[in-house]
Structure formats: C-alpha cells, structure tokens
NUVEX-103741 format. One record per residue: residue in one letter; x, y, z of N, C-alpha, C, O in turn. Coordinates in nm, 3 decimals. Atoms other than C-alpha are relative to their C-alpha. Example, Ala and Ser with C-alpha at 12.3 -4.5 7.8 and 13.67 -1.06 7.14 Angstrom:
BEGIN
[rec A, [0.089, -0.119, 0.000], [1.230, -0.450, 0.780], [0.090, 0.120, 0.000], [0.194, 0.118, 0.066]]
[rec S, [-0.082, -0.119, -0.006], [1.367, -0.106, 0.714], [-0.077, 0.109, 0.073], [-0.026, 0.220, 0.090]]
END
This chain:
BEGIN
[rec X, [0.048, 0.016, -0.140], [2.259, 6.012, -3.293], [0.053, -0.171, 0.029], [0.030, -0.266, -0.046]]
[rec X, [-0.042, 0.149, -0.027], [2.420, 5.689, -3.124], [-0.123, -0.068, 0.068], [-0.205, -0.015, 0.142]]
[rec X, [0.098, 0.083, -0.063], [2.204, 5.417, -3.032], [0.039, -0.066, 0.127], [0.137, -0.141, 0.130]]
[rec X, [-0.065, 0.022, -0.136], [2.241, 5.351, -2.673], [-0.076, -0.149, 0.033], [-0.183, -0.186, -0.014]]
[rec X, [0.046, 0.128, -0.044], [2.203, 5.002, -2.506], [-0.085, 0.022, 0.128], [-0.036, 0.075, 0.228]]
[rec X, [0.089, -0.017, -0.100], [1.908, 5.001, -2.283], [-0.021, -0.141, 0.059], [-0.007, -0.238, -0.015]]
[rec X, [0.018, 0.139, -0.045], [1.829, 4.705, -2.030], [-0.113, 0.016, 0.112], [-0.095, 0.095, 0.204]]
[rec X, [0.086, 0.006, -0.082], [1.516, 4.640, -1.847], [0.019, -0.132, 0.090], [0.000, -0.250, 0.058]]
[rec X, [-0.015, 0.103, -0.095], [1.594, 4.462, -1.532], [-0.134, -0.114, 0.026], [-0.126, -0.236, 0.041]]
[rec X, [0.131, 0.079, -0.037], [1.226, 4.341, -1.470], [-0.031, -0.109, -0.121], [-0.079, -0.221, -0.104]]
[rec X, [0.016, 0.094, 0.109], [1.214, 4.192, -1.812], [0.109, -0.111, -0.008], [0.086, -0.227, -0.045]]
[rec X, [-0.120, 0.119, -0.016], [1.549, 4.004, -1.771], [-0.041, -0.100, 0.095], [-0.048, -0.220, 0.069]]
[rec X, [0.039, 0.101, -0.108], [1.440, 3.857, -1.454], [-0.128, -0.075, -0.022], [-0.140, -0.184, 0.035]]
[rec X, [0.120, 0.069, 0.042], [1.092, 3.759, -1.594], [0.039, -0.119, -0.089], [0.002, -0.234, -0.067]]
[rec X, [-0.050, 0.093, 0.090], [1.274, 3.594, -1.898], [0.071, -0.115, 0.068], [0.051, -0.234, 0.044]]
[rec X, [-0.081, 0.115, -0.057], [1.521, 3.419, -1.676], [-0.088, -0.080, 0.105], [-0.053, -0.197, 0.123]]
[rec X, [0.079, 0.071, -0.064], [1.257, 3.307, -1.444], [-0.070, -0.109, -0.089], [-0.062, -0.228, -0.056]]
[rec X, [0.064, 0.092, 0.091], [1.059, 3.144, -1.730], [0.103, -0.111, -0.045], [0.072, -0.230, -0.042]]
[rec X, [-0.097, 0.096, 0.031], [1.381, 2.980, -1.846], [0.060, -0.089, 0.129], [0.108, -0.202, 0.112]]
[rec X, [-0.034, 0.085, -0.126], [1.468, 2.858, -1.490], [-0.092, -0.111, 0.018], [-0.053, -0.226, 0.039]]
[rec X, [0.098, 0.101, -0.029], [1.151, 2.681, -1.451], [0.017, -0.118, -0.108], [0.007, -0.237, -0.078]]
[rec X, [-0.022, 0.100, 0.099], [1.215, 2.505, -1.776], [0.124, -0.081, 0.011], [0.126, -0.203, -0.009]]
[rec X, [-0.128, 0.069, -0.030], [1.585, 2.435, -1.696], [-0.028, -0.093, 0.105], [0.019, -0.205, 0.088]]
[rec X, [0.015, 0.099, -0.120], [1.478, 2.263, -1.370], [-0.089, -0.102, -0.037], [-0.074, -0.205, 0.029]]
[rec X, [0.090, 0.101, 0.065], [1.210, 2.056, -1.557], [0.086, -0.090, -0.079], [0.068, -0.212, -0.077]]
[rec X, [-0.079, 0.080, 0.086], [1.481, 1.950, -1.803], [0.104, -0.091, 0.105], [0.121, -0.211, 0.083]]
[rec X, [-0.072, 0.074, -0.095], [1.724, 1.854, -1.488], [-0.080, -0.100, 0.086], [-0.020, -0.190, 0.144]]
[rec X, [0.050, 0.105, -0.070], [1.450, 1.662, -1.320], [-0.035, -0.114, -0.106], [-0.046, -0.233, -0.075]]
[rec X, [0.040, 0.107, 0.119], [1.361, 1.483, -1.655], [0.139, -0.086, -0.013], [0.135, -0.209, -0.009]]
[rec X, [-0.140, 0.064, 0.018], [1.751, 1.398, -1.700], [0.024, -0.096, 0.123], [0.079, -0.205, 0.109]]
[rec X, [-0.011, 0.092, -0.128], [1.747, 1.254, -1.338], [-0.086, -0.127, -0.010], [-0.044, -0.237, 0.025]]
[rec X, [0.089, 0.114, 0.014], [1.451, 1.034, -1.409], [0.016, -0.081, -0.116], [-0.022, -0.198, -0.117]]
[rec X, [-0.033, 0.080, 0.127], [1.556, 0.928, -1.751], [0.131, 0.024, -0.053], [0.161, 0.134, -0.097]]
[rec X, [-0.132, -0.024, 0.062], [1.913, 0.860, -1.863], [0.017, 0.040, -0.134], [0.115, 0.100, -0.178]]
[rec X, [-0.004, -0.044, 0.148], [1.828, 0.907, -2.214], [-0.001, 0.145, -0.021], [0.057, 0.200, -0.115]]
[rec X, [0.002, -0.164, 0.025], [1.754, 1.279, -2.164], [0.134, 0.043, 0.016], [0.181, 0.126, -0.062]]
[rec X, [-0.147, -0.059, -0.025], [2.116, 1.323, -2.009], [0.079, -0.029, -0.113], [0.148, 0.063, -0.157]]
[rec X, [-0.086, 0.011, 0.115], [2.286, 1.159, -2.299], [-0.035, 0.073, -0.141], [0.049, 0.114, -0.221]]
[rec X, [0.034, -0.044, 0.135], [2.080, 1.285, -2.589], [-0.061, 0.159, 0.008], [-0.064, 0.226, -0.095]]
[rec X, [0.062, -0.141, -0.013], [1.917, 1.633, -2.456], [0.063, 0.092, 0.085], [0.027, 0.210, 0.082]]
[rec X, [-0.041, -0.108, -0.104], [2.111, 1.796, -2.189], [0.071, 0.124, -0.061], [0.034, 0.239, -0.036]]
[rec X, [-0.080, -0.116, 0.063], [2.352, 2.011, -2.383], [-0.082, 0.076, -0.095], [-0.091, 0.199, -0.087]]
[rec X, [0.084, -0.090, 0.117], [2.126, 2.107, -2.685], [-0.115, 0.054, 0.084], [-0.141, 0.174, 0.071]]
[rec X, [0.119, -0.057, -0.074], [1.818, 2.141, -2.440], [0.030, 0.106, 0.084], [-0.050, 0.199, 0.082]]
[rec X, [-0.054, -0.107, -0.070], [2.008, 2.365, -2.203], [0.011, 0.120, -0.085], [-0.045, 0.225, -0.053]]
[rec X, [-0.028, -0.119, 0.086], [2.128, 2.591, -2.495], [-0.139, 0.037, -0.060], [-0.164, 0.158, -0.063]]
[rec X, [0.112, -0.057, 0.047], [1.791, 2.609, -2.645], [-0.096, 0.061, 0.075], [-0.171, 0.146, 0.028]]
[rec X, [0.076, -0.066, -0.089], [1.614, 2.686, -2.331], [0.047, 0.150, 0.031], [-0.029, 0.245, 0.046]]
[rec X, [-0.057, -0.129, -0.019], [1.843, 2.967, -2.276], [-0.003, 0.098, -0.120], [0.004, 0.220, -0.099]]
[rec X, [0.020, -0.082, 0.110], [1.808, 3.097, -2.629], [-0.153, 0.038, 0.006], [-0.193, 0.148, -0.030]]
[rec X, [0.149, -0.042, -0.033], [1.435, 3.089, -2.549], [-0.024, 0.107, 0.082], [-0.101, 0.197, 0.049]]
[rec X, [-0.004, -0.083, -0.097], [1.484, 3.278, -2.250], [0.045, 0.164, -0.058], [-0.011, 0.269, -0.029]]
[rec X, [-0.051, -0.118, 0.068], [1.691, 3.540, -2.460], [-0.115, 0.047, -0.106], [-0.145, 0.166, -0.121]]
[rec X, [0.099, -0.049, 0.106], [1.420, 3.540, -2.739], [-0.120, 0.069, 0.079], [-0.166, 0.173, 0.032]]
[rec X, [0.098, -0.064, -0.060], [1.147, 3.620, -2.480], [0.041, 0.151, 0.053], [-0.036, 0.247, 0.052]]
[rec X, [-0.054, -0.148, -0.034], [1.349, 3.922, -2.357], [-0.009, 0.085, -0.116], [-0.071, 0.192, -0.115]]
[rec X, [-0.002, -0.101, 0.112], [1.413, 4.056, -2.698], [-0.126, 0.037, -0.065], [-0.147, 0.148, -0.113]]
[rec X, [0.142, -0.006, 0.061], [1.063, 4.002, -2.823], [-0.079, 0.115, 0.070], [-0.127, 0.211, 0.009]]
[rec X, [0.066, -0.095, -0.099], [0.910, 4.192, -2.526], [0.069, 0.139, 0.012], [0.003, 0.242, 0.024]]
[rec X, [-0.070, -0.138, -0.023], [1.181, 4.468, -2.494], [-0.011, 0.079, -0.137], [-0.059, 0.191, -0.151]]
[rec X, [0.010, -0.057, 0.136], [1.212, 4.528, -2.861], [0.068, 0.135, -0.030], [0.016, 0.206, -0.116]]
[rec X, [-0.060, -0.124, 0.012], [1.448, 4.829, -2.840], [0.140, -0.010, -0.057], [0.231, 0.064, -0.021]]
[rec X, [-0.133, 0.012, 0.083], [1.733, 4.721, -3.061], [0.072, -0.124, 0.005], [0.053, -0.194, 0.104]]
[rec X, [-0.062, 0.130, 0.014], [1.953, 4.423, -3.168], [0.089, -0.002, 0.130], [0.081, -0.094, 0.211]]
[rec X, [-0.102, 0.000, -0.110], [2.228, 4.525, -2.912], [-0.053, -0.016, 0.155], [0.009, -0.078, 0.242]]
[rec X, [0.069, -0.003, -0.107], [1.992, 4.575, -2.631], [-0.066, -0.148, 0.024], [-0.064, -0.206, 0.133]]
[rec X, [0.064, 0.136, -0.013], [1.805, 4.242, -2.707], [0.127, -0.104, 0.025], [0.117, -0.192, 0.110]]
[rec X, [-0.119, 0.096, -0.023], [2.145, 4.054, -2.723], [0.057, -0.012, 0.138], [0.091, -0.116, 0.194]]
[rec X, [-0.054, -0.026, -0.143], [2.262, 4.194, -2.396], [-0.109, -0.061, 0.098], [-0.074, -0.152, 0.174]]
[rec X, [0.112, 0.051, -0.085], [1.927, 4.123, -2.213], [-0.008, -0.145, -0.001], [-0.028, -0.214, 0.099]]
[rec X, [0.022, 0.146, 0.039], [1.914, 3.787, -2.378], [0.119, -0.071, 0.050], [0.101, -0.182, 0.101]]
[rec X, [-0.115, 0.076, -0.063], [2.266, 3.687, -2.272], [-0.001, -0.001, 0.138], [0.046, -0.100, 0.194]]
[rec X, [0.012, 0.011, -0.163], [2.201, 3.780, -1.895], [-0.100, -0.092, 0.016], [-0.070, -0.188, 0.087]]
[rec X, [0.097, 0.084, -0.029], [1.867, 3.606, -1.908], [0.063, -0.156, -0.021], [0.063, -0.241, 0.068]]
[rec X, [-0.038, 0.134, 0.039], [2.012, 3.299, -2.082], [0.101, -0.070, 0.106], [0.091, -0.188, 0.141]]
[rec X, [-0.082, 0.039, -0.100], [2.295, 3.283, -1.827], [-0.046, -0.023, 0.119], [-0.013, -0.122, 0.185]]
[rec X, [0.071, 0.012, -0.141], [2.091, 3.343, -1.527], [-0.082, -0.133, 0.007], [-0.082, -0.205, 0.107]]
[rec X, [0.102, 0.123, -0.001], [1.842, 3.063, -1.623], [0.065, -0.119, 0.010], [0.007, -0.212, 0.067]]
[rec X, [-0.053, 0.143, 0.010], [2.078, 2.787, -1.671], [0.078, -0.046, 0.118], [0.099, -0.166, 0.134]]
[rec X, [-0.082, 0.040, -0.104], [2.288, 2.802, -1.356], [-0.085, -0.078, 0.112], [-0.026, -0.170, 0.169]]
[rec X, [0.075, 0.092, -0.093], [2.007, 2.658, -1.116], [-0.024, -0.131, -0.058], [-0.018, -0.226, 0.020]]
[rec X, [0.018, 0.124, 0.058], [1.937, 2.376, -1.364], [0.136, -0.085, 0.007], [0.143, -0.203, 0.042]]
[rec X, [-0.131, 0.077, 0.001], [2.310, 2.296, -1.398], [0.042, -0.052, 0.144], [0.086, -0.163, 0.172]]
[rec X, [-0.018, 0.046, -0.163], [2.343, 2.315, -1.002], [-0.068, -0.110, 0.044], [-0.005, -0.191, 0.111]]
[rec X, [0.067, 0.114, -0.035], [2.066, 2.067, -0.954], [0.053, -0.111, -0.081], [0.054, -0.216, -0.017]]
[rec X, [-0.055, 0.110, 0.071], [2.217, 1.834, -1.224], [0.134, -0.052, 0.052], [0.175, -0.168, 0.047]]
[rec X, [-0.138, 0.050, -0.070], [2.552, 1.839, -1.051], [-0.021, -0.057, 0.126], [0.045, -0.156, 0.159]]
[rec X, [0.040, 0.051, -0.137], [2.396, 1.789, -0.704], [-0.049, -0.138, -0.010], [-0.021, -0.216, 0.081]]
[rec X, [0.059, 0.114, 0.018], [2.212, 1.495, -0.842], [0.086, -0.093, -0.056], [0.056, -0.213, -0.053]]
[rec X, [-0.124, 0.094, 0.038], [2.527, 1.349, -0.988], [-0.030, -0.035, -0.164], [0.034, -0.124, -0.221]]
[rec X, [0.023, 0.020, 0.142], [2.381, 1.367, -1.355], [0.096, 0.092, -0.084], [0.102, 0.069, -0.205]]
[rec X, [-0.108, -0.072, 0.089], [2.647, 1.614, -1.485], [0.132, 0.027, 0.087], [0.117, 0.037, 0.208]]
[rec X, [-0.125, -0.029, -0.055], [3.013, 1.682, -1.389], [-0.011, 0.137, 0.047], [-0.091, 0.216, -0.001]]
[rec X, [-0.007, -0.154, -0.038], [3.097, 2.002, -1.202], [0.051, 0.085, -0.114], [0.009, 0.200, -0.131]]
[rec X, [-0.069, -0.075, 0.105], [3.301, 2.110, -1.494], [-0.109, 0.075, -0.102], [-0.093, 0.180, -0.164]]
[rec X, [0.118, -0.060, 0.089], [2.963, 2.161, -1.683], [-0.055, 0.120, 0.041], [-0.125, 0.184, -0.038]]
[rec X, [0.050, -0.159, -0.052], [2.881, 2.480, -1.478], [0.049, 0.089, -0.082], [-0.023, 0.165, -0.146]]
[rec X, [-0.060, -0.120, 0.069], [3.128, 2.687, -1.637], [-0.012, -0.016, -0.154], [-0.019, 0.087, -0.221]]
[rec X, [0.010, 0.038, 0.148], [3.103, 2.524, -1.993], [-0.152, 0.046, -0.044], [-0.179, 0.127, -0.132]]
[rec X, [0.145, -0.009, 0.013], [2.724, 2.516, -1.976], [-0.041, 0.149, 0.011], [-0.123, 0.195, -0.069]]
[rec X, [0.040, -0.134, -0.011], [2.694, 2.872, -1.862], [0.052, 0.087, -0.113], [-0.020, 0.171, -0.167]]
[rec X, [-0.041, -0.068, 0.122], [2.918, 3.007, -2.133], [-0.068, -0.016, -0.120], [-0.097, 0.080, -0.190]]
[rec X, [0.081, 0.040, 0.105], [2.741, 2.826, -2.389], [-0.150, 0.070, 0.011], [-0.206, 0.116, -0.088]]
[rec X, [0.132, -0.052, -0.017], [2.409, 2.950, -2.244], [-0.009, 0.162, -0.014], [-0.110, 0.223, -0.051]]
[rec X, [-0.003, -0.144, 0.027], [2.515, 3.308, -2.251], [-0.002, 0.042, -0.133], [-0.069, 0.140, -0.168]]
[rec X, [-0.002, -0.007, 0.131], [2.595, 3.281, -2.607], [-0.120, -0.006, -0.062], [-0.168, 0.085, -0.130]]
[rec X, [0.124, 0.028, 0.074], [2.287, 3.107, -2.715], [-0.123, 0.097, 0.055], [-0.223, 0.109, -0.016]]
[rec X, [0.080, -0.103, -0.064], [2.092, 3.368, -2.484], [0.011, 0.120, -0.087], [-0.093, 0.168, -0.133]]
[rec X, [-0.003, -0.115, 0.096], [2.231, 3.659, -2.695], [-0.052, -0.025, -0.130], [-0.127, 0.057, -0.183]]
[rec X, [0.053, 0.039, 0.133], [2.159, 3.493, -3.013], [-0.168, 0.001, 0.002], [-0.235, 0.048, -0.090]]
[rec X, [0.158, 0.008, -0.014], [1.790, 3.437, -2.901], [-0.037, 0.157, 0.029], [-0.139, 0.199, -0.025]]
[rec X, [0.058, -0.128, -0.024], [1.762, 3.800, -2.778], [0.013, 0.087, -0.142], [-0.071, 0.172, -0.171]]
[rec X, [-0.001, -0.065, 0.135], [1.867, 3.928, -3.124], [-0.116, -0.043, -0.084], [-0.188, 0.039, -0.141]]
[rec X, [0.113, 0.052, 0.070], [1.622, 3.705, -3.284], [-0.131, 0.052, 0.050], [-0.224, 0.080, -0.025]]
[rec X, [0.123, -0.051, -0.063], [1.366, 3.820, -3.038], [-0.027, 0.159, -0.030], [-0.142, 0.202, -0.032]]
[rec X, [-0.005, -0.121, 0.069], [1.439, 4.171, -3.156], [-0.057, 0.013, -0.127], [-0.121, 0.111, -0.167]]
[rec X, [0.030, -0.008, 0.161], [1.382, 4.066, -3.523], [-0.169, -0.024, 0.025], [-0.250, 0.050, -0.029]]
[rec X, [0.149, 0.025, -0.035], [1.026, 3.909, -3.378], [-0.062, 0.122, 0.030], [-0.169, 0.149, -0.025]]
[rec X, [0.070, -0.125, -0.039], [0.952, 4.243, -3.217], [-0.034, 0.082, -0.132], [-0.149, 0.124, -0.148]]
[rec X, [0.010, -0.075, 0.104], [1.006, 4.422, -3.543], [-0.106, -0.049, -0.080], [-0.203, 0.021, -0.108]]
[rec X, [0.105, 0.075, 0.079], [0.809, 4.178, -3.742], [-0.158, 0.016, 0.062], [-0.254, 0.037, -0.012]]
[rec X, [0.117, -0.026, -0.070], [0.524, 4.209, -3.478], [-0.067, 0.137, -0.038], [-0.184, 0.154, -0.071]]
[rec X, [0.027, -0.161, 0.018], [0.528, 4.601, -3.522], [-0.052, 0.002, -0.132], [-0.148, 0.074, -0.156]]
[rec X, [0.062, -0.024, 0.133], [0.470, 4.549, -3.887], [-0.110, -0.071, -0.037], [-0.158, -0.060, -0.150]]
[rec X, [0.123, 0.071, 0.011], [0.186, 4.327, -3.842], [0.014, -0.135, -0.072], [-0.083, -0.187, -0.126]]
[rec X, [-0.040, 0.129, 0.064], [0.358, 4.009, -3.977], [0.003, -0.124, 0.098], [0.035, -0.235, 0.055]]
END
C-alpha cells in the first residue's frame, strides 16, 4: 500500500496564522531595536517558520511526508507578511523576500517532519 500525502488546509492556515503573528512581532522588534535586525532576523525568521511547520506536523500527525509538505507551506506563508513589513519599514532589502521565503520553506518542512515525530511520541505516551 502506498502512503498518500494528505494535506489539511485548515491546519496549514492555523499554523501559518500563528507563525505570521510571531513574524510580525519580530519585524516590529527589529524596527524598534537595530540589534534585533543584526543578530536575530535571519535565524529568528527561520526558527519561527520551523515552529509553524512543527505545529502543523504535530497536530496533523499523518506521516512524515505530509508533515513536511504542510510544514513547508505553513513556513513559507507565515514569513511573507513579516518580510514585507520589514522591507516596507526599510529594515531589510527587497532581495530578502525571495531568499527568506526559500529558507523559511525549507525550515518549515524540517519543522513539519519533526512535528510528525512529536505526534508519534505523543501517541506513545512519551
């Protein structure tokens, strides 16, 4: 039997919404504090996208491929508004949108796979 990739659009949007709120908070913090722009923007954006992917994979829990796919979508969706705000405020260059989105899609996929692992551990009672 082949394992089919399933995607729950509602969960993707919920995970992306949670990540978007956090990304916008990061963009606001970066605008108010230059230290955040220098030291936290790239890593913070990637980790927030990974967190959105993790949330999707943890809640969906229907396979590593599905978790990675939904996590990649959630991670990519959540970073775009934060990047757009940062570019409009002049805290990031416009080229950061494509690079940051690509990185966030990748980290969202990894987060989704780890979320699936978390779902398995939760089912085991660990």
